[in-house]
C-alpha positions, -999 to 999 in steps of 0.1 A, spaced: 139 -367 206 112 -343 220 102 -314 199 101 -277 210 63 -278 208 57 -310 228 59 -348 225 60 -362 190 32 -384 177 56 -413 178 60 -410 216 22 -411 219 21 -442 197 45 -460 220 27 -447 251 -6 -461 238 9 -494 229 24 -499 263 -9 -488 280 -28 -513 258 -4 -543 263 6 -536 299 42 -544 290 72 -528 274 82 -561 259 47 -568 244 45 -533 231 79 -536 215 69 -568 198 37 -552 184 55 -521 172 85 -539 158 109 -521 182 134 -533 207 123 -534 244 151 -509 252 138 -485 225 103 -486 239 116 -480 274 137 -450 262 107 -434 244 85 -438 274 111 -422 296 114 -393 270 76 -388 272 77 -388 310 105 -362 310 84 -341 286 52 -342 307 71 -340 340 54 -371 355 57 -408 357 32 -424 334 37 -461 343 42 -479 375 69 -505 369 58 -539 383 76 -572 386 55 -584 357 47 -556 333 35 -520 340 3 -502 347 -8 -466 343 -2 -441 371 -28 -414 378 -8 -391 354 -9 -418 328 -46 -422 331 -51 -385 327 -29 -385 296 -45 -415 280 -76 -399 264 -56 -370 251 -30 -393 235 -59 -413 219 -74 -380 206 -40 -370 191 -38 -405 174 -73 -402 160 -68 -367 147 -36 -377 130 -52 -407 115 -80 -384 102 -55 -360 88 -36 -387 70 -69 -400 55 -78 -365 43 -44 -359 28 -46 -392 11 -80 -383 -3 -65 -351 -17 -38 -370 -35 -63 -396 -49 -91 -371 -56 -114 -390 -33 -120 -358 -13 -112 -322 -11 -126 -289 -23 -122 -270 -57 -130 -233 -56 -140 -225 -92 -147 -191 -108 -160 -183 -143 -175 -155 -164 -212 -157 -171 -215 -170 -207 -189 -198 -199 -216 -211 -175 -240 -218 -203 -221 -248 -217 -184 -251 -211 -182 -250 -173 -213 -271 -165 -204 -298 -190 -169 -300 -176 -182 -300 -141 -207 -327 -147 -181 -350 -162 -157 -341 -133 -183 -351 -108 -188 -385 -125 -150 -391 -123 -143 -376 -89 -176 -376 -68 -157 -370 -36 -144 -336 -46 -168 -307 -36 -169 -279 -62 -180 -244 -53 -186 -220 -82 -185 -182 -83 -197 -162 -113 -183 -128 -121 -161 -107 -143 -128 -122 -154 -107 -95 -138 -122 -103 -104 -114 -140 -108 -78 -132 -117 -75 -111 -85 -90 -139 -64 -66 -165 -78 -36 -142 -71 -49 -138 -35 -53 -176 -30 -91 -174 -27 -98 -195 -58 -82 -226 -72 -91 -223 -109 -111 -199 -131 -124 -197 -167 -117 -162 -179 -119 -139 -210 -111 -103 -200 -131 -78 -221 -99 -57 -224 -62 -67 -222 -51 -69 -185 -18 -80 -171 -17 -115 -157 -12 -112 -119 20 -126 -104 16 -163 -95 -12 -169 -120 -8 -191 -152 -31 -189 -182 -40 -221 -202 -57 -215 -236 -90 -234 -240 -106 -221 -272 -112 -191 -295 -149 -183 -294 -167 -168 -324 -194 -142 -321 -230 -144 -332 -257 -118 -337 -291 -124 -322 -320 -113 -344 -358 -114 -341 -372 -144 -359 -388 -123 -387 -357 -103 -394 -347 -100 -431 -313 -115 -423 -324 -142 -399 -318 -170 -424 -283 -160 -433 -252 -181 -425 -231 -150 -418 -235 -113 -417 -212 -82 -418 -218 -56 -391 -221 -29 -418 -253 -46 -429 -267 -40 -394 -255 -4 -390 -290 10 -389 -302 -15 -362 -308 -7 -326 -282 -26 -306 -288 -40 -271 -256 -38 -250 -246 -47 -215 -229 -15 -206 -228 21 -219 -190 18 -218 -187 -3 -249 -150 -9 -243 -160 -31 -214 -183 -53 -235 -180 -77 -265 -180 -45 -287 -145 -35 -276 -127 -46 -308 -156 -34 -330 -155 1 -315 -117 1 -318 -121 -7 -355 -144 23 -360 -179 7 -359 -201 25 -333 -234 7 -328 -266 26 -323 -274 16 -287 -310 17 -280 -312 -4 -248 -288 -14 -220 -295 -47 -204 -270 -64 -181 -287 -98 -180 -287 -122 -209 -324 -131 -203 -333 -94 -206 -312 -89 -237 -327 -119 -255 -362 -110 -244 -358 -76 -260 -345 -92 -292 -374 -116 -294 -398 -86 -289 -382 -68 -319 -366 -41 -298 -331 -46 -313 -303 -70 -319 -273 -80 -298 -240 -99 -299 -240 -134 -284 -208 -154 -277 -209 -189 -292 -206 -205 -257 -240 -190 -248 -257 -201 -281 -273 -233 -266 -291 -211 -240 -307 -188 -266 -345 -190 -267 -364 -205 -297 -379 -172 -309 -345 -157 -315 -323 -164 -346 -285 -166 -344 -263 -156 -374 -225 -158 -374 -207 -125 -375 -177 -123 -399 -145 -126 -378 -130 -96 -395 -158 -76 -379 -157 -91 -344 -126 -111 -338 -128 -145 -320 -127 -141 -282 -100 -160 -265 -111 -181 -235 -86 -193 -209 -84 -213 -178 -64 -196 -151 -46 -214 -122 -21 -206 -95 14 -214 -105 12 -245 -83 -24 -257 -87 -40 -282 -64 -45 -318 -75 -82 -311 -80 -75 -280 -101 -51 -299 -123 -78 -326 -129 -105 -300 -136 -82 -282 -160 -77 -314 -179 -115 -318 -180 -120 -283 -193 -95 -290 -221 -115 -321 -231 -148 -303 -230 -134 -273 -250 -121 -298 -276 -156 -313 -278 -172 -279 -283 -147 -270 -310 -154 -303 -328 -192 -297 -326 -190 -269 -352 -190 -231 -349 -156 -229 -333 -122 -225 -351 -100 -256 -349 -67 -242 -339 -63 -204 -335 -37 -194 -309 -24 -160 -298 7 -153 -319 
């Protein structure tokens, strides 16, 4: 039956088969239809376009002028539908498609790039675009349908937007970056009270928006001597002896050689929870990347420095 928006793709398929074979009977044989079914569908298409498409001859048929005009358009419809089917199949099999990924900055030091590298090996046909920014921004983009997956760790508790699901990846310990010659540079762990007289390098004068949020809430107010938004600037200042700073464990591998890292006691700075966020109905690529993030997070936890199994109670 014709649709309200024009002939169906099946009618075009029959039309093209008859045009190719020059016969209703031959086209029916090629399509696996009866001759009468082919004839009816051609008649339906002719009614739809308002013109005869085939001249009926004693032996077969041939295109009318209207049929010759319609032919390239019908071929274009067939080719576009074939391309659409191929692209849809590629999405299902992860041989193609696009993944729009977001993440906060320190996740891009180890967790995200390691997961992305393995994902590319497994699914090279999937294009991945990556946006860096604050976690709150990524949650908003997910809710708006402008991202497919994000790695987030909000600095302060925020409500999860409607339509977004959180998946726990790991609990990340905090480290303190010290100049190489610092008296506590060789320690395995340190309490913040031991560093109360230090100049602290922070990323924002509003400490509640930084890694110091739980520390300030517990009553420890660091002496802030320098504000630096960029990790390179923070660590450069530490190496020059201008102060100390907190470093999340995910960023430890990117710390320069002239800076020492010492674990901070978790009673002083609680572990930071890192999550993957997806829409409620994630794409096939997002589901696959989520699985890869889980594998990579497990590898990082197993490599030392991460708690084995701490979940939000």
